[in-house]
PyMOL commands that place a pseudoatom at each C-alpha (Angstrom):
pseudoatom trace, name=CA, resn=MET, resi=1, chain=A, elem=C, hetatm=0, pos=[-22.425, 64.756, 18.065]
pseudoatom trace, name=CA, resn=TYR, resi=2, chain=A, elem=C, hetatm=0, pos=[-22.659, 67.090, 21.048]
pseudoatom trace, name=CA, resn=ASN, resi=3, chain=A, elem=C, hetatm=0, pos=[-20.925, 67.599, 24.399]
pseudoatom trace, name=CA, resn=VAL, resi=4, chain=A, elem=C, hetatm=0, pos=[-22.126, 66.836, 27.894]
pseudoatom trace, name=CA, resn=ALA, resi=5, chain=A, elem=C, hetatm=0, pos=[-20.555, 67.526, 31.267]
pseudoatom trace, name=CA, resn=GLN, resi=6, chain=A, elem=C, hetatm=0, pos=[-18.637, 64.774, 33.033]
pseudoatom trace, name=CA, resn=VAL, resi=7, chain=A, elem=C, hetatm=0, pos=[-17.544, 64.996, 36.670]
pseudoatom trace, name=CA, resn=ILE, resi=8, chain=A, elem=C, hetatm=0, pos=[-14.069, 63.753, 37.575]
pseudoatom trace, name=CA, resn=ASP, resi=9, chain=A, elem=C, hetatm=0, pos=[-14.849, 61.996, 40.865]
pseudoatom trace, name=CA, resn=GLU, resi=10, chain=A, elem=C, hetatm=0, pos=[-11.328, 62.289, 42.253]
pseudoatom trace, name=CA, resn=LYS, resi=11, chain=A, elem=C, hetatm=0, pos=[-11.398, 66.106, 41.901]
pseudoatom trace, name=CA, resn=CYS, resi=12, chain=A, elem=C, hetatm=0, pos=[-14.992, 66.733, 43.006]
pseudoatom trace, name=CA, resn=VAL, resi=13, chain=A, elem=C, hetatm=0, pos=[-15.201, 68.242, 46.516]
pseudoatom trace, name=CA, resn=ALA, resi=14, chain=A, elem=C, hetatm=0, pos=[-18.955, 67.930, 47.015]
pseudoatom trace, name=CA, resn=LYS, resi=15, chain=A, elem=C, hetatm=0, pos=[-18.236, 65.885, 50.124]
pseudoatom trace, name=CA, resn=LYS, resi=16, chain=A, elem=C, hetatm=0, pos=[-16.681, 69.032, 51.610]
pseudoatom trace, name=CA, resn=GLY, resi=17, chain=A, elem=C, hetatm=0, pos=[-19.831, 71.031, 50.908]
pseudoatom trace, name=CA, resn=CYS, resi=18, chain=A, elem=C, hetatm=0, pos=[-19.177, 72.424, 47.435]
pseudoatom trace, name=CA, resn=ARG, resi=19, chain=A, elem=C, hetatm=0, pos=[-22.263, 71.947, 45.285]
pseudoatom trace, name=CA, resn=LEU, resi=20, chain=A, elem=C, hetatm=0, pos=[-21.870, 75.012, 43.067]
pseudoatom trace, name=CA, resn=CYS, resi=21, chain=A, elem=C, hetatm=0, pos=[-22.320, 73.088, 39.829]
pseudoatom trace, name=CA, resn=ILE, resi=22, chain=A, elem=C, hetatm=0, pos=[-25.597, 71.630, 41.092]
pseudoatom trace, name=CA, resn=MET, resi=23, chain=A, elem=C, hetatm=0, pos=[-26.870, 75.034, 42.233]
pseudoatom trace, name=CA, resn=TYR, resi=24, chain=A, elem=C, hetatm=0, pos=[-25.953, 76.920, 39.039]
pseudoatom trace, name=CA, resn=CYS, resi=25, chain=A, elem=C, hetatm=0, pos=[-27.031, 74.325, 36.457]
pseudoatom trace, name=CA, resn=PRO, resi=26, chain=A, elem=C, hetatm=0, pos=[-29.995, 75.860, 34.553]
pseudoatom trace, name=CA, resn=GLU, resi=27, chain=A, elem=C, hetatm=0, pos=[-31.405, 72.411, 33.624]
pseudoatom trace, name=CA, resn=ALA, resi=28, chain=A, elem=C, hetatm=0, pos=[-33.490, 70.803, 36.368]
pseudoatom trace, name=CA, resn=ASN, resi=29, chain=A, elem=C, hetatm=0, pos=[-32.270, 67.402, 37.573]
pseudoatom trace, name=CA, resn=CYS, resi=30, chain=A, elem=C, hetatm=0, pos=[-29.254, 67.482, 35.284]
pseudoatom trace, name=CA, resn=LEU, resi=31, chain=A, elem=C, hetatm=0, pos=[-26.622, 67.624, 38.036]
pseudoatom trace, name=CA, resn=ASP, resi=32, chain=A, elem=C, hetatm=0, pos=[-27.362, 65.847, 41.286]
pseudoatom trace, name=CA, resn=LEU, resi=33, chain=A, elem=C, hetatm=0, pos=[-25.425, 64.724, 44.327]
pseudoatom trace, name=CA, resn=ASN, resi=34, chain=A, elem=C, hetatm=0, pos=[-24.575, 61.032, 44.348]
pseudoatom trace, name=CA, resn=SER, resi=35, chain=A, elem=C, hetatm=0, pos=[-25.003, 60.462, 48.082]
pseudoatom trace, name=CA, resn=ALA, resi=36, chain=A, elem=C, hetatm=0, pos=[-23.233, 57.086, 48.004]
pseudoatom trace, name=CA, resn=LYS, resi=37, chain=A, elem=C, hetatm=0, pos=[-19.993, 58.516, 46.511]
pseudoatom trace, name=CA, resn=MET, resi=38, chain=A, elem=C, hetatm=0, pos=[-20.611, 62.102, 47.705]
pseudoatom trace, name=CA, resn=VAL, resi=39, chain=A, elem=C, hetatm=0, pos=[-19.749, 63.622, 44.329]
pseudoatom trace, name=CA, resn=ALA, resi=40, chain=A, elem=C, hetatm=0, pos=[-21.760, 65.527, 41.753]
pseudoatom trace, name=CA, resn=GLU, resi=41, chain=A, elem=C, hetatm=0, pos=[-23.199, 63.342, 39.037]
pseudoatom trace, name=CA, resn=VAL, resi=42, chain=A, elem=C, hetatm=0, pos=[-24.440, 64.327, 35.558]
pseudoatom trace, name=CA, resn=ASN, resi=43, chain=A, elem=C, hetatm=0, pos=[-27.592, 62.922, 33.982]
pseudoatom trace, name=CA, resn=ILE, resi=44, chain=A, elem=C, hetatm=0, pos=[-26.360, 62.921, 30.365]
pseudoatom trace, name=CA, resn=ASP, resi=45, chain=A, elem=C, hetatm=0, pos=[-29.900, 62.581, 29.036]
pseudoatom trace, name=CA, resn=ARG, resi=46, chain=A, elem=C, hetatm=0, pos=[-30.720, 66.030, 30.471]
pseudoatom trace, name=CA, resn=CYS, resi=47, chain=A, elem=C, hetatm=0, pos=[-27.410, 67.875, 29.929]
pseudoatom trace, name=CA, resn=LYS, resi=48, chain=A, elem=C, hetatm=0, pos=[-27.596, 70.523, 27.186]
pseudoatom trace, name=CA, resn=GLY, resi=49, chain=A, elem=C, hetatm=0, pos=[-23.840, 71.090, 27.073]
pseudoatom trace, name=CA, resn=CYS, resi=50, chain=A, elem=C, hetatm=0, pos=[-24.004, 74.741, 28.116]
pseudoatom trace, name=CA, resn=GLU, resi=51, chain=A, elem=C, hetatm=0, pos=[-20.752, 74.404, 30.140]
pseudoatom trace, name=CA, resn=LEU, resi=52, chain=A, elem=C, hetatm=0, pos=[-21.964, 76.651, 32.955]
pseudoatom trace, name=CA, resn=CYS, resi=53, chain=A, elem=C, hetatm=0, pos=[-20.997, 73.946, 35.461]
pseudoatom trace, name=CA, resn=VAL, resi=54, chain=A, elem=C, hetatm=0, pos=[-17.461, 73.904, 34.013]
pseudoatom trace, name=CA, resn=VAL, resi=55, chain=A, elem=C, hetatm=0, pos=[-17.173, 77.689, 34.385]
pseudoatom trace, name=CA, resn=VAL, resi=56, chain=A, elem=C, hetatm=0, pos=[-18.410, 77.627, 37.994]
pseudoatom trace, name=CA, resn=CYS, resi=57, chain=A, elem=C, hetatm=0, pos=[-16.197, 74.694, 38.969]
pseudoatom trace, name=CA, resn=ASP, resi=58, chain=A, elem=C, hetatm=0, pos=[-13.128, 76.199, 37.315]
pseudoatom trace, name=CA, resn=ALA, resi=59, chain=A, elem=C, hetatm=0, pos=[-13.783, 79.555, 39.016]
pseudoatom trace, name=CA, resn=ALA, resi=60, chain=A, elem=C, hetatm=0, pos=[-13.798, 77.747, 42.366]
pseudoatom trace, name=CA, resn=LYS, resi=61, chain=A, elem=C, hetatm=0, pos=[-10.392, 76.256, 41.384]
pseudoatom trace, name=CA, resn=HIS, resi=62, chain=A, elem=C, hetatm=0, pos=[-11.617, 72.650, 41.518]
pseudoatom trace, name=CA, resn=ASN, resi=63, chain=A, elem=C, hetatm=0, pos=[-11.457, 71.831, 37.786]
pseudoatom trace, name=CA, resn=ALA, resi=64, chain=A, elem=C, hetatm=0, pos=[-13.541, 68.722, 38.418]
pseudoatom trace, name=CA, resn=ILE, resi=65, chain=A, elem=C, hetatm=0, pos=[-15.826, 68.946, 35.370]
pseudoatom trace, name=CA, resn=SER, resi=66, chain=A, elem=C, hetatm=0, pos=[-14.931, 68.468, 31.721]
pseudoatom trace, name=CA, resn=MET, resi=67, chain=A, elem=C, hetatm=0, pos=[-16.980, 68.198, 28.569]
pseudoatom trace, name=CA, resn=GLN, resi=68, chain=A, elem=C, hetatm=0, pos=[-17.173, 64.926, 26.712]
pseudoatom trace, name=CA, resn=ALA, resi=69, chain=A, elem=C, hetatm=0, pos=[-18.593, 64.169, 23.287]
pseudoatom trace, name=CA, resn=VAL, resi=70, chain=A, elem=C, hetatm=0, pos=[-21.725, 62.069, 22.950]
pseudoatom trace, name=CA, resn=SER, resi=71, chain=A, elem=C, hetatm=0, pos=[-22.746, 60.330, 19.732]
pseudoatom trace, name=CA, resn=ALA, resi=72, chain=A, elem=C, hetatm=0, pos=[-26.203, 60.614, 18.201]
pseudoatom trace, name=CA, resn=THR, resi=73, chain=A, elem=C, hetatm=0, pos=[-26.996, 57.226, 19.776]
pseudoatom trace, name=CA, resn=GLY, resi=74, chain=A, elem=C, hetatm=0, pos=[-26.262, 58.602, 23.279]
pseudoatom trace, name=CA, resn=HIS, resi=75, chain=A, elem=C, hetatm=0, pos=[-22.918, 56.874, 23.886]
pseudoatom trace, name=CA, resn=LEU, resi=76, chain=A, elem=C, hetatm=0, pos=[-19.963, 58.757, 25.338]
pseudoatom trace, name=CA, resn=MET, resi=77, chain=A, elem=C, hetatm=0, pos=[-17.102, 59.128, 22.881]
pseudoatom trace, name=CA, resn=THR, resi=78, chain=A, elem=C, hetatm=0, pos=[-13.413, 59.547, 23.455]
pseudoatom trace, name=CA, resn=GLN, resi=79, chain=A, elem=C, hetatm=0, pos=[-12.946, 62.493, 21.079]
pseudoatom trace, name=CA, resn=LYS, resi=80, chain=A, elem=C, hetatm=0, pos=[-14.039, 66.009, 22.046]
pseudoatom trace, name=CA, resn=GLY, resi=81, chain=A, elem=C, hetatm=0, pos=[-16.883, 67.478, 20.040]
pseudoatom trace, name=CA, resn=GLU, resi=82, chain=A, elem=C, hetatm=0, pos=[-17.557, 71.069, 19.136]
pseudoatom trace, name=CA, resn=SER, resi=83, chain=A, elem=C, hetatm=0, pos=[-19.062, 72.959, 22.034]
pseudoatom trace, name=CA, resn=ALA, resi=84, chain=A, elem=C, hetatm=0, pos=[-21.799, 75.531, 21.859]
pseudoatom trace, name=CA, resn=ALA, resi=85, chain=A, elem=C, hetatm=0, pos=[-21.236, 79.048, 23.105]
pseudoatom trace, name=CA, resn=LEU, resi=86, chain=A, elem=C, hetatm=0, pos=[-22.337, 79.654, 26.681]
pseudoatom trace, name=CA, resn=GLY, resi=87, chain=A, elem=C, hetatm=0, pos=[-26.134, 79.800, 26.661]
pseudoatom trace, name=CA, resn=GLN, resi=88, chain=A, elem=C, hetatm=0, pos=[-26.447, 78.858, 23.000]
pseudoatom trace, name=CA, resn=ALA, resi=89, chain=A, elem=C, hetatm=0, pos=[-28.289, 75.641, 23.840]
pseudoatom trace, name=CA, resn=TYR, resi=90, chain=A, elem=C, hetatm=0, pos=[-31.133, 77.710, 25.358]
pseudoatom trace, name=CA, resn=GLN, resi=91, chain=A, elem=C, hetatm=0, pos=[-31.688, 80.130, 22.478]
pseudoatom trace, name=CA, resn=GLY, resi=92, chain=A, elem=C, hetatm=0, pos=[-35.096, 79.656, 20.970]
for i in range(1, 92): cmd.bond("trace and resi %d" % i, "trace and resi %d" % (i + 1))
show_as sticks, trace
zoom trace
């Protein structure tokens, strides 16, 4: 089990121009703008669970991203998993 980012659509202000999570995500094509809904959207297959998007979003006072547990089969779970330390997912 591991955690991935999940955007809370109602709190996301990407439609107002905020795209900080997309800009700061270190994983290419992990966070993208959903142009139909005008909110940030996470590709859970690419998310490493580093939580940098959460830190950036919280610092901007939007609190629109949370971490959600994913099972080994790739399904989102309701319980919260153990998160890695910031940057731990990228240590070689």
